[in-house]
C-alpha positions in Angstrom: 85.5 58.7 110.0 88.5 57.2 108.0 91.5 55.9 111.1 95.2 56.4 110.2 95.5 52.7 110.5 93.5 52.1 107.9 95.5 53.8 105.4 98.0 52.3 106.2 99.6 49.6 103.4 101.0 45.9 104.6 105.1 46.1 103.8 107.0 43.3 103.0 109.6 45.1 105.2 109.1 47.1 108.2 111.3 49.3 107.7 110.5 50.9 105.0 106.8 51.6 106.3 108.8 54.9 107.4 108.3 56.9 104.3 104.3 56.1 104.1 104.8 57.6 108.0 106.9 61.0 106.9 104.4 61.8 104.6 101.6 61.6 107.0 103.8 63.5 109.0 105.0 66.4 106.8 101.5 66.7 105.4 100.3 67.3 108.9 103.1 69.8 109.7 102.4 71.2 106.8 99.1 71.7 107.9 99.7 72.8 110.9 101.5 76.1 109.4 98.2 77.8 108.4 96.6 77.0 111.5 99.2 78.3 113.3 98.5 81.3 111.4 95.2 81.2 111.6 95.2 80.7 115.8 97.4 83.8 115.7 94.8 85.6 114.0 92.3 84.5 116.6 94.3 85.7 119.3 94.9 89.1 117.5 91.5 89.6 116.8 90.2 91.4 118.9 92.4 94.0 118.9 92.5 93.9 115.1 88.2 94.5 116.0 89.2 97.4 118.4 91.5 98.8 115.8 88.6 99.4 113.2 86.3 100.9 115.5 88.3 103.5 117.0 89.4 104.4 113.0 85.6 103.6 112.1 84.5 106.1 115.4 87.5 108.8 114.3 86.3 108.7 110.7 82.4 109.2 112.0 83.2 112.1 114.5 85.9 113.7 111.7 83.1 114.1 109.0 81.2 115.4 111.8 83.4 117.9 112.7 83.7 118.5 108.9 79.9 118.9 108.9 79.4 121.3 111.7 82.4 123.5 110.9 81.6 124.3 107.4 77.4 124.9 108.7 79.1 127.6 111.5 81.4 129.3 108.7 77.6 130.2 107.7 77.3 131.7 111.1 80.6 133.7 110.8 79.4 135.0 107.7 76.3 136.1 108.5 77.8 137.6 111.9 80.9 139.3 109.8 78.5 141.2 107.6 75.8 142.1 110.0 78.2 143.2 112.9 80.7 145.5 109.9 77.4 146.4 108.6 78.1 150.8 108.5 74.7 151.6 109.0 74.4 149.7 112.2 77.6 151.0 113.3 75.9 154.5 112.7 72.9 152.8 114.5 74.6 152.2 117.9 76.5 155.0 118.1 73.9 157.8 117.6 71.4 158.7 119.6 68.5 161.2 118.0 64.6 161.6 118.4 62.6 158.5 118.9 60.9 159.1 115.4 64.3 159.4 113.7 66.1 156.6 115.1 63.2 154.6 114.3 62.9 155.9 111.2 66.5 155.0 110.5 66.1 151.7 112.5 63.1 150.8 110.1 65.2 151.3 107.1 68.3 149.2 108.1 65.7 145.6 108.6 64.1 146.9 104.8 67.2 147.6 103.2 70.2 145.0 105.2 68.5 142.4 107.6 65.8 141.7 105.1 68.4 140.6 102.9 70.7 139.3 105.1 68.2 136.9 105.8 67.7 135.5 102.6 71.7 134.0 102.3 71.1 132.3 105.1 70.4 128.1 104.7 68.3 126.3 107.2 71.0 126.0 109.5 70.4 129.3 110.8 67.2 129.4 112.4 67.0 133.4 112.9 68.9 136.0 114.1 67.8 140.0 115.2 70.2 142.7 116.7 69.8 144.6 119.9 70.0 148.3 120.6 70.9 149.5 123.4 69.5 152.6 122.9 65.9 152.4 123.3 65.7 148.8 123.9 65.0 147.8 120.4 65.2 144.0 118.8 65.8 144.6 115.4 64.9 141.4 112.9 64.2 140.7 109.5 60.9 141.7 109.1 60.6 143.3 112.3 60.9 146.2 115.2 60.3 146.0 118.6 61.3 146.7 122.1 63.2 143.7 124.0 60.3 143.2 126.4 57.6 142.3 123.8 59.2 140.9 121.3 60.4 138.3 123.9 56.9 137.7 125.3 55.2 137.9 122.1 57.9 135.9 119.6 61.2 134.1 121.0 60.8 133.2 124.7 63.0 130.3 126.1 60.9 127.3 128.0 63.1 127.2 130.9 64.5 130.9 131.3 62.4 134.3 132.0 62.4 137.7 130.6 65.2 138.8 133.6 67.7 135.5 132.9 67.5 135.9 129.2 68.5 139.7 129.2 71.4 138.5 131.9 72.5 135.7 130.0 71.9 136.9 126.4 72.0 140.7 126.1 73.9 142.2 129.0 77.7 141.9 129.8 80.6 141.2 126.9 80.8 138.3 124.5 82.7 137.2 121.6 81.9 134.6 119.4 79.7 133.2 122.2 77.9 129.8 121.7 74.9 129.1 124.3 74.0 125.4 125.4 71.0 124.4 123.5 67.7 125.2 124.8 64.2 125.0 123.8 62.7 127.8 122.4 59.3 129.0 121.4 58.4 130.7 118.5 55.2 131.8 120.0 54.1 131.8 123.4 50.8 133.4 123.2 49.8 130.4 120.9 49.4 127.1 122.6 52.5 125.3 123.3 54.4 128.1 121.9 55.6 126.2 118.6 58.8 124.7 120.2 62.2 124.4 118.7 65.8 123.3 120.3 68.6 125.5 119.3 71.8 126.9 119.8 72.2 130.6 120.1 75.3 132.4 118.9 75.7 136.2 120.8 78.4 138.6 119.8 78.5 142.0 121.5 78.2 144.9 119.1 81.2 146.8 118.3 83.3 144.3 118.2 86.4 144.1 120.4 85.0 147.5 122.5 84.4 145.7 126.2 83.8 148.8 127.8 81.7 150.8 125.3 79.3 147.8 124.1 76.0 148.9 122.6 74.2 146.6 121.5 74.0 142.5 120.9 74.0 140.4 117.6 71.7 137.0 118.3 72.0 134.2 115.9 69.7 131.3 116.5 71.1 127.6 115.0 68.8 125.2 114.5 69.5 122.2 116.7 67.5 119.9 114.3 70.3 120.2 111.8 72.8 119.2 114.3 71.2 116.3 115.8 70.7 115.3 111.7 74.3 114.9 111.8 74.4 113.2 114.9 71.9 110.3 114.0 74.4 108.9 111.2 76.9 108.1 113.8 74.4 107.2 116.9 73.0 105.0 114.1 75.7 103.6 113.3 77.6 103.1 116.2 74.6 102.6 119.2 76.3 105.5 120.4 76.0 108.7 122.4 77.5 112.2 121.0 78.0 115.2 122.6 79.4 118.9 121.2 81.6 120.4 124.6 83.0 123.6 124.5 86.5 125.4 125.3 85.1 126.0 128.4 83.9 122.3 128.5 80.4 123.1 128.6 78.1 120.8 126.5 76.7 122.8 123.9 74.4 119.7 122.1 74.0 116.4 122.3 71.8 113.4 121.3 68.6 112.4 123.1 69.5 109.8 125.0 73.1 110.6 125.9 73.1 111.2 129.7 75.6 114.4 131.3 78.9 113.9 130.6 81.2 113.8 134.4 83.8 116.1 135.4 86.4 113.2 135.1 85.5 112.6 131.4 85.5 116.6 130.3 88.7 116.8 131.8 90.4 114.4 129.9 89.0 115.9 126.9 92.4 116.9 126.1 94.5 117.3 122.6 93.5 117.4 119.2 92.0 113.8 119.1 91.9 110.4 121.3 90.6 107.5 122.6 89.9 105.9 126.6 87.9 103.7 128.3 86.0 105.5 131.3 82.9 103.4 133.3 79.6 105.3 132.8 76.8 104.7 135.2 78.3 101.5 135.9 79.0 100.4 132.0 82.0 100.5 130.5 82.5 102.4 127.8 84.9 103.5 125.3 85.1 107.2 124.9 86.6 108.7 121.5 87.0 112.7 120.3 87.9 115.0 118.4 88.5 119.0 117.9 87.8 122.2 115.5 90.6 124.2 115.6 87.9 126.7 114.0 85.9 126.7 117.2 87.6 124.9 119.8 84.8 122.4 120.4 84.9 118.6 121.1 83.3 116.2 119.6 82.6 113.1 121.5 81.6 110.0 121.2 80.5 107.5 123.6 80.2 103.3 122.8 79.5 100.9 125.4 81.6 98.3 125.6 79.1 95.5 125.7 78.2 96.2 122.1 81.6 96.6 120.9 82.4 93.3 122.5 79.2 91.2 120.9 80.4 91.7 117.6 83.7 90.8 118.4 83.0 87.4 120.7 80.9 86.5 117.6 83.8 86.8 115.0 85.7 85.1 117.5 83.7 82.4 117.7 82.9 82.1 113.9 86.6 82.2 113.7 87.1 79.6 116.3 84.5 76.9 114.7 86.7 77.4 111.3 89.5 76.8 112.7 88.6 73.6 114.4 86.9 72.3 111.5 89.6 73.2 108.7 91.8 71.1 111.2 89.5 68.0 111.2 89.2 68.3 107.2 93.2 69.0 106.8 94.0 65.5 108.9 91.9 63.7 106.8 92.9 65.5 103.5 96.7 65.0 104.9 96.1 60.9 105.4 94.7 60.3 102.0 97.3 62.4 100.0 100.3 60.6 101.7 98.4 57.2 101.2 97.7 58.4 97.2 101.6 59.4 96.9 103.2 56.5 98.2 101.6 54.0 96.0 104.0 54.8 93.2 106.5 54.3 95.7 105.1 51.2 96.9 105.3 49.5 93.1 107.9 50.6 92.5 110.0 48.8 95.2 108.1 45.9 94.1 109.3 46.3 90.7 113.1 46.4 91.5 112.5 43.0 94.2 111.0 41.1 91.4 113.3 41.8 88.6 116.7 42.3 91.2 116.4 41.3 94.0 119.0 43.2 96.6 120.3 40.9 99.4 121.7 41.7 102.4 121.4 45.1 102.6 120.3 47.2 104.8 118.3 50.2 103.4 116.5 53.0 105.7 113.1 53.7 103.6 112.0 52.5 100.1 113.4 56.2 98.9 117.3 54.3 99.9 116.7 51.0 98.4 115.2 52.7 95.1 118.6 55.0 95.0 120.8 52.1 96.0 119.5 50.2 93.7 119.8 52.5 90.3 123.5 53.2 91.4 124.1 50.0 91.6 123.3 49.2 88.3 124.9 52.6 86.4 127.9 52.9 88.5 130.5 50.4 86.1 129.0 51.8 82.8 129.8 55.2 84.6 133.4 54.4 85.6 133.7 53.1 81.7 132.3 56.1 80.1 134.7 58.4 82.3 137.2 56.3 81.4 136.8 56.4 77.5 136.1 60.3 77.8 138.7 61.7 79.9 141.6 62.6 77.3 138.5 63.3 74.3 138.5 67.2 74.3 142.1 67.6 75.1 142.7 65.5 71.7 139.5 67.2 69.7 140.9 70.7 71.1 144.8 69.4 69.5 143.1 68.1 66.3 141.0 70.8 65.4 143.5 73.7 66.2 146.2 72.1 63.8 143.5 71.8 61.5 142.0 75.2 61.2 145.4 76.7 61.3 146.2 74.0 58.2 148.4 72.3 60.1 146.6 68.7 59.0 147.2 66.9 55.6 143.2 67.4 53.9 143.6 63.4 52.8 144.3 62.0 56.2 140.7 63.7 56.9 138.9 62.0 54.5 141.0 58.7 55.2 140.9 58.8 59.5 137.1 59.1 59.5 136.7 56.6 62.3 139.4 58.0 64.3 137.1 61.6 63.7 134.0 59.7 65.3 136.0 58.8 68.1 136.4 62.7 69.3 133.0 63.9 67.5 134.0 65.5 65.0 132.3 64.6 61.5 132.0 66.3 58.3 128.6 66.0 55.9 130.1 68.3 52.9 133.0 70.2 51.9 131.9 73.4 52.6 134.1 75.3 54.9 134.1 78.8 57.0 136.2 79.6 59.5 135.4 82.6 61.9 137.4 84.2 65.0 136.0 85.9 68.2 138.4 88.2 69.8 136.8 88.5 73.8 137.2 92.2 74.0 135.5 93.6 77.0 134.5 91.4 80.0 135.2 93.7 83.1 130.9 94.4 83.1 130.8 90.3 83.6 132.9 89.1 86.7 135.9 90.9 88.7 139.5 90.3 88.8 140.6 88.8 85.0 141.8 85.8 86.2 143.0 82.6 84.1 139.6 81.1 85.5 136.9 83.7 84.3 139.1 84.1 80.8 138.4 80.4 81.0 134.4 80.3 81.9 134.3 83.2 78.7 135.9 81.1 76.5 133.8 78.0 77.6 130.6 80.6 77.3 131.5 81.4 73.8 132.4 77.7 73.0 129.3 76.8 73.7 126.9 79.3 73.0 128.4 79.6 69.2 128.8 75.8 69.1 125.0 75.9 69.9 124.0 78.8 67.1 126.1 76.8 64.4 124.6 73.7 65.4 121.5 75.3 64.7 121.5 74.7 60.6 125.1 73.3 60.3 128.2 71.8 62.2 130.3 73.4 64.4 133.4 73.4 66.2 134.9 75.7 68.7 138.5 75.3 69.4 140.7 78.0 71.8 143.4 79.6 70.4 144.3 82.1 73.1 143.4 83.4 76.5 140.9 85.8 74.0 140.3 84.5 71.5 138.1 81.7 69.7 138.1 79.7 66.3 135.5 78.6 65.1 135.6 75.6 62.2 131.7 75.9 59.8 130.3 73.2 57.6 127.7 73.8 55.9 125.5 70.7 55.9 123.8 71.9 52.7 125.3 74.0 49.8 123.9 76.9 48.4 123.7 80.8 47.5 123.0 81.7 51.2 125.7 80.2 52.4 127.4 83.8 53.7 124.2 85.1 55.0 123.9 82.3 57.1 127.4 82.4 58.4 126.2 86.6 58.9 123.6 85.4 60.8 125.4 83.4 62.8 127.5 85.8 64.1 124.9 88.7 65.0 123.2 86.2 66.6 126.5 85.2 68.6 127.3 88.6 68.8 123.8 89.7 70.8 123.6 86.9 73.0 127.1 87.6 74.8 126.1 91.3 74.8 122.8 91.3 76.2 123.1 88.1 77.9 126.5 88.3 79.7 128.0 91.9 79.3 130.5 91.0 77.3 132.3 92.9 74.2 133.3 90.7 71.6 134.6 91.6 67.8 134.4 88.5 65.1 136.3 88.0 62.2 134.7 86.0 59.5 136.1 84.1 56.6 134.6 83.3 53.0 133.4 79.8 51.9 135.7 77.4 50.4 135.7 74.4 49.1 137.5 71.0 50.2 138.9 70.7 53.9 142.5 71.1 52.4 141.0 75.7 52.0 140.2 75.7 56.1 143.8 76.7 56.6 143.0 79.3 53.8 139.5 80.6 55.7 141.8 80.9 58.7 144.1 83.3 57.0 141.2 85.3 56.0 139.7 85.5 59.1 143.1 86.9 60.8 143.2 89.0 57.7 140.1 90.5 58.5 140.0 90.5 62.8 143.4 92.8 61.7 140.7 95.1 60.2 139.7 95.9 64.2 141.4 98.6 64.0 139.1 100.4 61.6 135.7 98.8 62.4 136.3 99.3 66.5 136.0 96.7 69.5 132.7 95.3 69.3 132.5 94.8 65.2 131.0 91.9 62.6 134.2 91.9 59.9 134.0 90.0 57.0 136.6 89.3 54.7 134.3 89.6 51.9 133.2 93.4 53.2 137.1 94.4 53.0 137.4 97.3 50.6 140.6 97.5 48.4 143.3 99.5 50.2 144.9 102.6 48.3 149.0 102.5 48.9 148.9 105.9 50.5 148.0 108.0 53.4 147.3 111.9 53.6 149.6 114.0 55.6 151.5 116.6 53.8 154.4 118.7 54.8 152.4 122.2 54.7 149.7 120.2 57.2 152.7 119.3 59.6 153.8 122.7 59.4 150.4 124.1 59.9 150.1 121.1 63.5 153.9 122.6 64.7 152.4 126.2 64.7 149.1 125.5 66.3 151.1 123.4 68.9 153.8 126.2 69.4 151.5 129.2 69.5 149.3 126.8 72.5 146.3 126.6 70.6 144.8 123.4 71.7 141.5 123.9 70.1 142.9 124.5 67.2 145.0 121.3 67.3 142.3 119.4 68.2 140.4 120.6 65.2 143.5 119.4 62.7 144.2 116.3 64.1 140.4 115.3 63.6 140.5 116.7 59.5 143.8 114.2 59.3 141.7 111.4 60.8 138.8 111.9 58.9 140.2 112.3 56.1 142.2 109.4 56.2 140.1 106.8 57.7 136.6 108.0 56.7 137.2 109.2 53.3 139.0 105.9 51.7 140.0 102.3 52.6 143.5 101.9 54.1 145.4 99.1 55.5 146.3 98.1 59.0 149.9 98.6 58.3 149.2 102.1 56.1 147.3 103.0 60.0 149.9 102.3 62.1 152.5 104.3 59.8 150.0 107.2 59.9 149.7 107.0 63.3 153.9 106.7 64.0 154.6 110.1 62.2 152.4 112.0 63.9 154.0 110.8 66.7 157.4 111.6 65.4 155.5 115.2 64.8 155.4 114.8 68.2 158.4 113.8 69.1 160.6 116.7 66.9 158.5 119.6 68.8 159.4 118.3 72.1 163.0 118.2 70.7 162.9 121.1 69.4 161.3 123.4 72.0 164.3 121.8 74.5 161.4 120.1 76.8 161.5 117.9 79.8 160.1 114.7 78.3 159.7 113.0 81.7 158.3 116.6 83.3 155.6 117.0 80.4 154.6 113.3 79.9 155.5 111.4 82.8 158.4 109.5 84.3 159.9 106.4 82.1 156.4 107.3 79.6 156.8 106.2 76.1 154.6 107.5 73.7 154.9 105.2 71.0 154.7 101.8 73.1 151.2 104.1 74.7 149.9 104.3 71.2 150.7 101.5 69.6 149.1 99.6 72.5 145.6 100.8 71.3 143.9 98.1 69.8 141.6 100.6 67.1 142.5 103.4 65.4 139.6 105.6 67.6 141.6 104.9 70.4 144.6 105.3 69.0 143.2 108.7 67.7 141.8 109.8 71.3 145.3 109.1 72.5 147.5 111.4 69.9 144.7 114.0 71.0 145.4 113.8 74.3 149.1 113.8 73.8 149.3 117.0 71.5 146.7 118.5 73.9 149.5 118.2 76.9 151.6 119.6 75.0 150.0 122.5 73.3 148.9 123.4 77.0 152.4 123.5 77.8 153.4 126.1 75.4 150.5 128.7 76.3 152.2 130.0 79.4 154.9 131.6 76.4 152.1 132.2 73.9 150.4 135.6 74.9 153.6 137.2 74.4 154.6 135.2 71.6 151.1 136.3 69.7 151.1 139.4 70.6 154.9 139.9 68.6 153.4 137.9 66.0 150.4 140.4 65.7 152.7 143.2 65.8 155.3 141.8 63.1 152.3 141.2 60.8 150.8 144.9 61.2 154.2 146.3 60.8 154.3 144.3 57.4 150.9 145.1 56.0 152.0 149.2 56.9 155.2 148.8 55.0 153.7 146.8 52.0 150.7 149.1 51.4 151.2 150.1 48.5 151.6 146.3 46.8 148.6 145.3 45.0 149.6 141.8 45.8 149.1 142.2 49.7 146.8 139.7 51.2 146.6 136.5 52.6 148.7 134.4 50.7 151.6 136.7 50.7 151.4 137.4 54.8 151.1 133.5 55.0 154.5 133.3 52.7 156.3 136.0 54.3 155.8 133.8 58.2 155.8 130.7 57.0 152.1 129.6 57.6 148.7 128.8 55.9 146.4 131.8 55.0 143.5 129.9 56.9 146.3 130.1 60.5 146.8 133.6 59.4 143.1 134.6 58.7 142.4 132.6 61.8 145.0 134.3 64.4 145.2 137.5 63.3 140.7 137.5 63.8 141.2 136.0 66.9 144.5 137.8 68.4 143.0 141.4 66.6 139.3 141.0 66.9 139.2 142.4 63.4 139.4 140.6 60.1 142.7 140.8 58.3 141.6 141.8 55.0 139.1 144.7 56.2 142.6 146.0 58.4 144.3 146.1 55.1 141.6 147.7 53.2 141.0 150.1 56.3 145.0 150.9 56.5 145.1 152.2 52.6 142.2 154.2 53.2 144.0 155.9 56.0 147.2 156.6 54.2 145.0 157.7 51.0 143.5 160.3 53.4 146.7 161.3 54.5 148.7 161.7 50.6 145.1 163.8 49.8 146.8 167.1 51.9 148.6 167.2 48.5 146.0 168.4 46.5 147.8 167.7 43.2 147.3 163.7 43.1 144.8 162.5 41.3 142.1 159.3 42.2 144.3 157.0 39.9 147.7 158.7 41.2 146.2 157.8 44.6 144.8 154.2 43.8 148.1 153.5 43.1 149.9 154.8 45.5 148.0 152.5 48.3 148.0 149.6 46.4 144.8 149.4 44.1 145.1 148.1 40.5 142.4 151.2 39.2 140.4 154.1 40.7 137.0 152.3 40.0 137.9 149.6 43.0 139.3 152.5 45.5 136.9 155.0 44.8 134.4 152.1 45.8 136.4 151.1 48.5 137.0 154.6 50.1 132.5 155.6 49.9 132.4 152.1 51.6 134.4 153.2 54.9 133.9 157.2 54.8 130.9 157.9 53.4 131.5 160.0 50.8 133.6 160.0 47.6 137.0 161.1 47.8 136.7 164.1 45.9 134.0 165.5 48.3 135.9 164.0 50.8 139.2 165.9 49.7 136.6 169.1 49.0 134.8 168.8 52.9 138.4 168.2 54.6 141.0 170.9 53.0 138.7 173.7 51.7 139.8 176.9 52.8 
């Protein structure tokens, strides 16, 4: 075995060997961790094995219970079929002459018992019915008296005839299971063909304790139950018992000794496990119960057999633990020395090249660290002095350059100064894109200056990395939420605009997906020469103004801006309709009007940001006109010191301005709803009166009524339908026909005269409208209605 002292190297200084010692100790500590875990598992292995044995026994007992309960269902089904047979009930309750009764009983055996026998499996060995009238036994294929049956067919080995009658045929029993006994199937032949059976007894008729007239006896083959026992007995070397509700052992394995009374008394609850000494042997007793029969299934296992397995496993675990500890200790020392050798070689090389005298070191690592720090301290201080002022100088220069405040000739002449700031241009092709930070609430908490500085730092670094992947990019902070990028293309070509678009898309995607920061990016076109950088910046600013239409979180290119039309759509008729809808309290219609106005102006054609703001100013102006004309209190309606103009133009996009406008108009329209009901009723009454007065006018229609009331035809039609529930044109037609029916009382009037009097241009149109509403022509109506 390798000794640890043989692995120790000879060091020049005694103190530096501490690294090797530390490595060995560290490896040993790491080794002891799994060893401690193994020791813990070793201590608890016995409990784990006991728990596994409990689970195994419980699972096997549960499987035995399910199997036996399933088999007992056959017994229950057979018992119900026999007990509820009306023929049997008739035999039990009638008394006739011997021949008649015998014939009926034979019929019952032939027609029912023989048939029932074919339905049962081998679990039911046989069954028979005892009829007290005549003391007769009925069995599949057999009818005989009780004495003959017991002497020649079925006789219990340890029970005489009287005992059999007393325990099986006499007394009331309801679903009673008798303990297992040996049954001699042919008592007169040799050994009698013995077989173990469990006897099921059910007195007949059912639920009649005082008037018992017979009994149903079912013989259960004990061998079938023993086969189920052997599966557990073989696996666990345990004895199995079945105990009924009365603590009587119904069946058990062959080697199972009778259970003591103290054990039977502890069988309480649906299942359980306990230790109990039996015949001087400590045993583990587990049991489970059946709700169907009330039986307890009990397993008795000697503890020495169980602990024998546990002891074997514990010995194996202890052996593996000791072996692993020895091998691990050797490996820990070997690996420690192997890892120490590079450290020692490094120390030797440093001391040969540049020995450090008069300096105390704790170990080799400290010696290496001090050497490296001493070598680079002076250089670091010099670099810090040079680089401390560079960012501020560079940021100031780039800010002036992007805004066009730097002479282009000075840029070409002072290339050396630009190199000092870390700025170099490789071509004469430039572009600028501006990044407006819109939303950072998901990135951090309170929007402090420190948080904004972090956001600008992230945007600047990511944008620079994206640009430098193919070209040169320089970032500069313009405002708290705005960063500018100057792009210098390394290679000129037709794809410069597409590459600029890809840079903006990449930056936009990274900031949104990785940092949850919303950006608006405005990009200029590509320009030739450093003198055009200022023009590129102005193009980017112009594109950024179109954020009003594109919305936040958009990418806007100066080349994609459409030529704007020098006007917008907001006619006086539309304003009148908007005013009427507000005053009528129809908030829903007001919202639709504003949506249509926004669609026609901002989605149907181009518009400059200035015209867009002017349009919204006019809409707010209409809003204020309605408030002033209605003598409403603005403070009560909107809140104290609320300025709708300032609120509107504080929005960044047209979508936000539109939403704020709809909110203001919705508030105003709903304030009119308190008076809208009376106003609507009065307006409807005035419209109907106007219709009645002008029925003879052929021009009566939506246009004429709208002109009369100063509204649009569309609003008049919608208002009349919503308020009255009827179409206005249908109302006019109905009113004209009713007027014509009243005029028909004057029989001298012709259809043409009637048509002219009620506003129709000719009698053909009048007759068609009359027939459509009344179902008959005016002539037939006149004959049927005014005939003498």
